[in-house]
C-alpha positions in Angstrom: 19.7 -24.6 26.7 18.6 -21.9 24.3 15.5 -19.9 25.2 12.4 -20.7 23.2 10.3 -18.3 21.3 6.5 -18.3 21.8 4.5 -20.3 19.3 1.5 -18.1 18.5 1.3 -17.7 14.7 -0.6 -19.3 11.8 -0.4 -19.3 8.1 -2.2 -16.0 7.7 0.3 -14.4 10.0 3.1 -15.7 7.9 1.5 -14.3 4.7 1.0 -10.9 6.5 4.6 -10.8 7.7 6.1 -11.8 4.3 3.8 -9.4 2.4 4.6 -6.5 4.7 8.3 -7.2 4.4 8.2 -7.2 0.5 6.2 -4.0 0.8 4.4 -4.1 -2.6 3.1 -0.5 -2.3 6.6 0.9 -1.6 8.1 -1.3 -4.4 5.5 -0.1 -6.9 5.6 3.5 -5.7 9.3 3.9 -5.5 11.0 0.9 -7.2 9.2 1.1 -10.5 10.8 4.5 -11.2 14.3 3.1 -10.5 13.7 0.0 -12.7 12.3 2.1 -15.5 15.5 4.1 -15.5 17.3 0.9 -16.4 14.9 -0.9 -18.7 12.5 1.8 -20.0 9.0 0.6 -20.8 9.6 -3.0 -19.9 8.4 -3.1 -16.3 6.0 -6.0 -16.7 8.5 -8.4 -18.4 11.3 -7.5 -16.1 9.2 -8.3 -13.0 8.1 -11.6 -14.6 11.7 -12.5 -15.5 13.0 -11.7 -12.0 10.2 -13.8 -10.5 11.4 -17.0 -12.1 14.7 -17.4 -10.2 13.1 -16.1 -7.1 10.5 -18.9 -7.4 13.3 -21.4 -7.6 14.7 -19.8 -4.4 11.2 -20.0 -2.8 11.0 -23.8 -3.5 14.5 -24.2 -1.9 13.3 -22.3 1.2 10.2 -24.4 1.5 11.9 -27.7 1.2 14.6 -26.8 3.6 12.1 -25.4 6.1 10.1 -28.7 6.0 13.3 -30.7 6.7 14.9 -28.4 9.2 12.7 -25.6 10.6 14.9 -23.0 12.2 14.6 -19.2 12.6 18.1 -18.8 11.3 17.0 -20.4 8.0 19.7 -19.6 5.4 22.5 -19.2 8.0 21.6 -22.7 9.3 21.0 -24.5 6.0 24.0 -23.1 4.2 26.3 -23.8 7.1 25.2 -27.4 7.3 25.1 -28.2 3.6 28.0 -26.1 2.2 30.3 -24.5 4.7 30.0 -22.8 8.1 31.9 -19.8 6.7 29.4 -19.5 3.8 26.5 -20.1 6.2 27.7 -17.3 8.5 28.2 -15.0 5.5 24.7 -15.8 4.2 23.2 -14.8 7.6 25.4 -11.8 7.9 24.8 -10.2 4.5 21.0 -10.7 5.0 21.2 -9.1 8.4 23.4 -6.1 7.3 21.3 -5.7 4.1 18.1 -5.5 6.2 19.7 -2.9 8.5 20.6 -0.8 5.5 17.0 -1.3 4.2 15.6 -0.2 7.6 17.8 2.9 7.5 16.7 4.0 4.0 13.1 3.1 4.7 13.3 5.3 7.7 14.1 8.2 5.4 11.4 7.1 2.9 8.9 7.1 5.7 9.8 10.6 6.6 9.6 11.7 3.0 6.1 10.2 2.6 4.9 12.0 5.8 6.2 15.3 4.5 4.4 14.7 1.2 1.2 14.1 3.1 1.8 17.3 5.0 2.2 19.1 1.7 -1.0 17.6 0.4 -2.7 18.9 3.5 -1.4 22.4 2.9 1.5 22.4 5.4 4.6 23.5 3.5 6.6 25.1 6.2 7.1 24.8 9.9 8.9 27.2 12.3 10.2 29.1 9.4 11.7 26.0 7.7 10.4 24.9 4.3 9.3 21.3 4.4 11.1 19.4 1.6 10.2 15.7 1.1 13.5 15.3 -0.9 15.8 16.5 1.9 17.4 13.6 3.8 18.0 15.6 7.0 14.3 16.5 7.4 13.0 13.1 6.3 15.5 11.1 8.4 14.7 13.0 11.6 10.9 12.4 11.1 11.5 8.8 10.1 13.6 8.0 13.2 10.5 8.8 15.4 8.5 6.2 13.4 11.3 3.7 13.6 11.4 4.0 17.4 7.7 3.5 17.6 7.6 0.3 15.4 10.7 -1.1 17.2 8.9 -0.9 20.6 5.8 -2.3 19.0 7.8 -5.3 17.7 9.1 -5.9 21.2 5.5 -6.3 22.6 4.8 -9.3 20.4 5.0 -10.5 16.9 1.3 -11.7 16.9 0.2 -8.1 17.8 2.4 -6.7 14.9 0.9 -9.2 12.5 -2.7 -8.3 13.5 -1.9 -4.6 13.0 -0.3 -5.2 9.6 -3.4 -7.2 8.4 -5.4 -4.0 8.4 -2.7 -2.0 6.9 -2.3 -4.6 4.1 -6.0 -4.7 3.3 -6.1 -0.9 2.9 -2.9 -0.8 0.8 -4.1 -3.6 -1.5 -7.5 -2.1 -2.0 -5.9 1.3 -3.0 -3.4 -0.4 -5.3 -6.1 -2.5 -7.0 -8.4 0.4 -7.3 -5.9 3.0 -8.7 -3.8 0.5 -10.8 -7.0 -1.2 -12.1 -8.4 2.2 -13.1 -5.1 3.2 -14.6 -5.2 0.2 -17.0 -8.3 1.7 -18.7 -7.9 5.4 -18.1 -4.2 5.7 -19.2 -3.5 7.6 -22.4 -0.4 5.6 -23.5 -1.4 2.6 -25.7 -0.6 -1.0 -24.8 2.5 -2.4 -26.6 3.6 -6.0 -27.0 7.2 -4.7 -26.4 6.3 -4.2 -22.7 6.2 -8.0 -22.4 9.0 -8.9 -24.9 12.4 -9.6 -23.3 14.2 -9.3 -26.7 13.4 -5.6 -27.0 15.1 -4.7 -23.8 17.5 -1.8 -24.4 20.8 -3.5 -23.4 22.4 -6.3 -21.4 23.5 -3.9 -18.7 20.0 -2.6 -18.5 18.6 -6.1 -18.2 21.1 -7.0 -15.4 20.4 -3.8 -13.5 16.7 -4.2 -13.9 16.8 -7.8 -12.8 18.8 -7.0 -9.7 16.4 -4.2 -8.7 13.4 -6.4 -9.4 14.8 -9.3 -7.3 15.2 -6.7 -4.5 11.5 -5.9 -4.9 10.6 -9.6 -4.2 13.1 -9.7 -1.3 11.2 -10.2 1.9 9.0 -13.2 1.1 11.5 -15.2 3.2 10.6 -13.2 6.3 7.9 -15.9 6.8 10.6 -18.5 7.3 12.3 -16.4 10.0 9.3 -16.9 12.3 9.1 -20.7 11.7 9.8 -21.3 15.4 6.9 -19.1 16.3 4.2 -20.7 14.1 2.1 -23.6 15.4 3.0 -25.7 12.3 6.3 -25.2 10.4 4.6 -25.8 7.0 2.5 -22.6 7.7 5.7 -20.6 7.3 6.4 -22.2 3.9 2.8 -21.6 2.8 2.8 -18.0 4.0 6.0 -17.2 2.1 4.9 -18.8 -1.2 1.4 -17.2 -1.1 3.0 -13.8 -0.5 5.4 -14.3 -3.4 2.7 -15.0 -5.9 0.6 -12.1 -4.6 3.6 -9.8 -5.2 3.9 -11.1 -8.8 0.3 -10.2 -9.5 0.6 -6.8 -7.9 3.9 -6.0 -9.7 2.5 -7.0 -13.1 -0.6 -4.9 -12.5 1.4 -2.0 -11.1 4.0 -2.0 -13.9 1.5 -2.2 -16.7 -0.7 0.5 -15.1 2.2 2.9 -14.6 3.2 2.5 -18.2 -0.3 3.2 -19.3 -0.5 6.4 -17.3 3.1 7.7 -17.1 5.6 8.5 -19.8 9.2 7.1 -19.6 10.5 10.5 -18.4 7.7 10.7 -15.7 8.5 7.2 -14.6 12.2 7.9 -14.1 12.1 11.5 -12.8 9.7 11.3 -9.9 11.5 8.9 -7.6 10.0 8.8 -4.1 7.1 10.8 -5.3 6.1 8.5 -8.2 3.0 7.1 -6.6 1.9 10.6 -5.5 2.2 11.8 -9.1 0.4 8.7 -10.4 -2.5 9.3 -8.1 -2.8 13.0 -8.9 -3.0 12.2 -12.6 -5.9 9.7 -12.0 -8.0 11.5 -9.4 -8.7 14.8 -7.7 -8.2 15.5 -4.0 -9.0 14.0 -1.5 -9.1 10.7 -3.5 -5.7 11.5 -5.0 -4.1 11.3 -1.6 -5.1 7.7 -1.0 -2.1 6.2 -2.8 0.2 8.4 -0.7 -1.6 7.2 2.5 -1.2 3.6 1.3 2.5 4.2 0.7 2.9 5.6 4.2 1.2 2.5 5.7 3.5 0.3 3.5 6.6 2.1 4.7 5.6 1.8 8.3 4.7 -1.9 8.0 8.0 -2.7 6.2 9.9 -1.0 8.9 8.3 -3.2 11.5 8.5 -6.4 9.4 12.1 -5.6 8.6 13.0 -5.6 12.3 11.3 -8.9 13.0 13.2 -11.4 10.7 16.6 -9.6 11.3 16.3 -10.1 15.1 15.3 -13.7 14.8 18.2 -14.5 12.5 20.5 -12.9 15.0 18.7 -14.9 17.8 19.7 -18.1 15.9 23.3 -16.9 15.5 23.5 -15.8 19.1 22.5 -19.2 20.5 25.3 -20.7 18.4 27.8 -18.2 19.9 28.6 -16.8 16.5 27.1 -13.5 17.8 26.9 -12.3 21.4 24.5 -13.8 23.9 22.6 -10.5 24.1 20.7 -11.5 20.9 19.3 -14.6 22.7 17.6 -12.8 25.6 13.9 -13.5 25.3 11.4 -11.3 27.2 9.6 -13.4 29.8 6.6 -11.1 29.4 6.3 -11.0 25.6 8.2 -14.1 24.5 10.2 -12.1 22.0 13.9 -11.3 21.6 13.4 -7.9 23.1 17.0 -6.8 23.7 18.0 -7.7 20.1 14.9 -5.9 18.7 15.9 -2.7 20.5 19.5 -3.1 19.4 18.6 -3.5 15.8 16.4 -0.4 15.9 19.3 1.5 17.4 21.8 0.3 14.9 19.5 1.1 12.0 19.0 4.6 13.4 22.8 5.1 13.5 23.1 3.9 9.8 20.2 6.3 8.9 22.1 9.2 10.5 25.3 8.2 8.7 23.5 8.1 5.4 23.0 11.9 5.7 26.2 12.3 3.7 23.9 11.7 0.7 21.8 14.9 0.6 18.9 13.8 -1.6 16.4 11.1 -0.9 16.3 9.8 -4.5 20.1 9.3 -4.6 20.1 7.6 -1.2 17.4 5.1 -2.4 19.3 4.4 -5.6 22.5 3.7 -3.7 20.9 1.6 -1.0 18.7 -0.5 -3.3 21.5 -1.4 -5.7 23.8 -2.5 -2.9 21.1 -4.5 -1.2 20.1 -6.1 -4.5 23.6 -7.5 -5.0 23.9 -9.0 -1.5 20.4 -10.4 -1.8 21.4 -12.2 -4.9 24.4 -13.7 -3.0 22.2 -14.7 0.0 19.5 -16.3 -2.2 22.0 -18.0 -4.4 23.8 -19.6 -1.4 20.5 -20.9 0.0 19.6 -22.4 -3.4 22.9 -24.2 -3.6 22.4 -25.5 -0.1 19.1 -27.0 -1.1 20.6 -28.6 -4.2 23.4 -30.2 -2.1 21.0 -31.2 0.7 18.6 -33.0 -1.7 20.9 -34.2 -4.4 20.0 -37.8 -3.5 16.6 -37.2 -5.3 18.4 -37.1 -8.6 18.3 -40.9 -8.4 14.6 -40.9 -8.1 11.6 -39.3 -9.9 12.6 -36.7 -12.5 9.8 -34.3 -11.5 10.9 -34.3 -7.8 14.5 -33.8 -8.8 13.7 -30.8 -11.0 12.0 -29.0 -8.1 14.5 -30.0 -5.4 17.8 -29.7 -7.2 17.8 -28.4 -10.8 15.5 -25.4 -10.3 17.5 -24.1 -7.3 20.9 -24.6 -9.1 19.6 -22.7 -12.2 18.3 -19.9 -9.9 21.6 -19.6 -8.1 23.5 -19.4 -11.4 21.3 -16.6 -12.7 21.5 -14.6 -9.4 25.3 -15.0 -9.1 25.7 -14.0 -12.8 23.5 -10.9 -12.3 25.3 -9.8 -9.1 28.7 -10.4 -10.7 27.9 -8.5 -13.8 26.6 -5.6 -11.7 29.8 -5.5 -9.7 32.0 -5.7 -12.8 30.0 -2.8 -14.4 30.4 -0.6 -11.3 34.2 -1.4 -11.1 34.8 -0.4 -14.8 32.4 2.6 -15.0 34.8 5.1 -13.5 38.4 5.7 -12.7 38.0 7.5 -9.4 36.1 7.4 -6.1 33.5 10.0 -5.2 31.0 10.0 -2.4 28.0 10.1 -4.8 25.3 7.6 -5.5 26.1 7.7 -9.2 29.8 6.9 -8.7 30.5 3.3 -9.7 33.3 2.7 -7.1 31.1 4.1 -4.3 28.2 1.8 -5.5 30.6 -1.2 -5.5 32.1 -0.3 -2.1 28.8 -0.7 -0.2 28.2 -4.4 -1.0 31.9 -5.1 -0.7 31.9 -3.7 2.8 28.9 -5.8 3.7 30.7 -9.0 2.6 34.1 -8.0 4.0 32.7 -7.2 7.5 31.0 -10.6 7.4 34.4 -12.3 6.8 35.9 -10.4 9.8 32.9 -11.2 12.0 33.1 -14.9 11.1 36.8 -15.0 11.9 36.0 -13.4 15.3 33.3 -16.0 16.0 35.5 -18.9 15.1 38.8 -18.0 16.8 37.7 -15.6 19.6 34.2 -16.7 20.5 35.2 -20.3 19.6 31.7 -21.1 18.4 31.1 -24.8 17.9 29.2 -23.9 14.7 32.5 -23.6 12.8 33.6 -27.0 14.0 30.5 -29.0 13.3 28.6 -26.9 10.7 25.5 -27.6 12.8 23.3 -24.9 14.4 21.4 -25.2 17.7 18.3 -27.3 17.2 19.6 -28.4 13.8 19.2 -32.1 14.7 16.4 -33.1 12.3 17.2 -36.3 10.5 18.2 -35.8 6.9 15.9 -38.4 5.3 16.1 -37.2 1.7 19.8 -37.1 1.1 22.1 -40.1 0.8 24.2 -40.9 4.0 27.3 -39.3 2.4 25.5 -36.0 2.0 25.0 -35.4 5.7 
């Protein structure tokens, strides 16, 4: 019998975990510059356009979670409704994508800490110039923080959620204060083109911007990964959806404020230091340092919240024997998958060290975010299709119910698959040679392809070597909830 996780969370904890995982401050401070490089002064509309398919995905997550709450979520639902192979692949790419996210966020955290040191007047140490853009320095510092938050995640998810509440309150107050002030104090005039999708520079810019924006919303589903640790499964759904709408409001505010204050060149050129530059233009020290402090809190919180859903997804896969039993070991003291948490922290540390082949932080972020955005589109799209298949019996009933349960997820999946496919095609045709550089198309394509390919190999190992029953039945452990909404033939 599988070990059980401790039920100790409520809806507020779900909101906190989801909001910390989406990391609005980091997305605004770092992601806005990347998106602006693709779409120019169209940040508000691109964030709104990306929200629409993600909202369809959120409705799919919520309905599936009500029917079959399981910390494996997409891995479980896709495996049952579509195919065990696709289910395993869905869980795998989300897991690998999060590990890559943890690795690059480790570097970002180190960069932010060095920026703070610079603001405090510390520019060198032991004869070495401190450079926030150097991946070696930033990764070494970030690894210390990753070790700390990994240990904190072991001691209890409820403790992590309580800590992150205070971090989120500070972050959001700073964001609302500076972005709200920037709306009125910025020197660049408002333009209706900022909200007009028909004035986007190109189709490729739209696709790249949408993928990056979807990545910014990625993380709301972290609330569903702790569904077995909440007192009421519906609290996980409420937490994820509330966090998603909160992110939309913050992204629209942040995107508009950034365009009021920063020029297109300033948006695209400052990379990891975009929020610092934004704060310095609006205030003098020490107030100007507040956005940077908020970014530090956001980076640390997203590291911790990134560990939590990954480990719980692997916990679900471990109890199905699609992964090793080590992932199912629950600490008798803390009621958390402690061994898996420490392993994820160690693996993310190794990936962070391997990423040192990319010498500049801004290039590392660009490569990682683009790759993760593509696999997130795959992961979300598969989950949406699973919901459509699971609830297709509703097409015979009320039109309104069918739209929310079947049509919206299908449309969302089509949009995300099209975006991911277009990005891959663009990378494949953008160059005729391979180079270990973030701006090389074949390198950019290789990363998501490796994520998917390793998933196929791992699935084959689970099926034929581990002989996991998951691949025979399509059912995951504890996936025995009656399917009341689908016709008998759909089960």
